[in-house]
N, C-alpha and C positions, 0 to 999 in steps of 0.2 A: 585553477577553476575548483570551486568547491562542489563535491558531489552531494546532491541533496536528495534524500529518500527515506522512505519508512520501510521497515521489514515487518512481516508476518511471519513467525517462524514457530517450530515447535514440532513439526512432522517427524523429526528423527527421534525426539524424545517419545512422542506419542507412538511411533512405530516400534520402539522397544517394549512399550508397555501392551502393545497389540499383537505381539509376536505369537500369543497363543491362539489368535484368530486367524481366519484365512486371508488371502491377498485382496479380498474384496473389501475388507474394512480398512486395509492401508488405502486401496485406491480410493475410497469414499473420503478418507482424511484429506488426501491430496486434492479430490474434486472440491471439498469444502474450502481449502485453503485457496484454490484457484478463483472460486466464485467470490470468496471473501476479498481477494485482491482486487477483483473488477469492481466491487462495491466500494472500497476504498479510493480507487482511481476515478470512479465516477464522481464522488463527493470532493476530491481534490480539484477535479476540473470545474465543478460547480463553484467551489470557494474561489478559484482564480478567476472566475468571469468577471467579477467587478473591477479588476485590476487589468483587464485586457487591453492592449494597445494593438499590439501586432498580431496576436494570437499564437505566437511562438511558444509561450510559457504553457499553455493548454496543449498545444499539439505535442510539445516535449515530453509531457506526463505520460508515462508507460508503466505496464505491470510486466515483470520479467520473472519467470519462474527458474528456480534453480533447486538442487537437491535440499529437501527439507524446508524451503522458504519460498516466499514471493515477496520480491522487491518492488515497491511502488514509488515511483518519483522521477526525477530527470537524470538522465545517463548521458554519458560521452559529453559532448559539448554542445547539445541541442538547444539549451536555453542558459547560457552561462550567468544570466541575471536572476535565476531562480532564488538563490540564497539571499540576494538582496532584497528581494521582495518579501520572502519569508521572514527575513530577520532585521531588515532595515540596514541603514548604513550612515555613516557620518561624512562620507566623502565631500567633494567640493560643493555638491548641492545635496545635502543630507535629506534622507527620506526616512519616515517612520516605517516600522514593520507592518506588513499586511500578511499576517500568517495565513496559509491556505492548507497547509500540510498537517500541521499539529492538530488544529480543530477538526479537520477530516477524520484523523485517527481517533480522537476523543469521541467524536460523534457516532462512529461507526463500530467502535471496538466490541460492543456487547452484541450487535447485530451479527458481526463476523463470527464471533464465538458461537452463537446459536446456529449459525448456518453449519459449522464444521461439526459441532455436536449433533445436529440434525442429519447430516450426511452419515456419520458414524452409526447413529442409532438406526437409520434406515437399514444399514448393510447388516447390522447385528440382529435385528428384529425381524 
């Protein structure tokens, strides 16, 4: 099973830059990252809606926090067909790609960046 997800990362690099500031700034960056992950997750679910059959794909989309990153996508084996929807396939019944992840990332990248920067600016200022 292919693991299909997007990563929002950079808190570790950002943390080293922010070492001169107090812990509130690092926490603000983490908050922004978490909020950004939720925005990406929402957009992925919206993009997957037109291709909904059983609802498993949308239900399988999750945001998982880890040190310095938020992974957003399908994990474990909750929707083993996710990569076939995103990328298409040539199998016995070929199907075209119906990307829902990459467009979600492209559409929300600037908004996510603005949220992270806004959280940090709020903590600094």
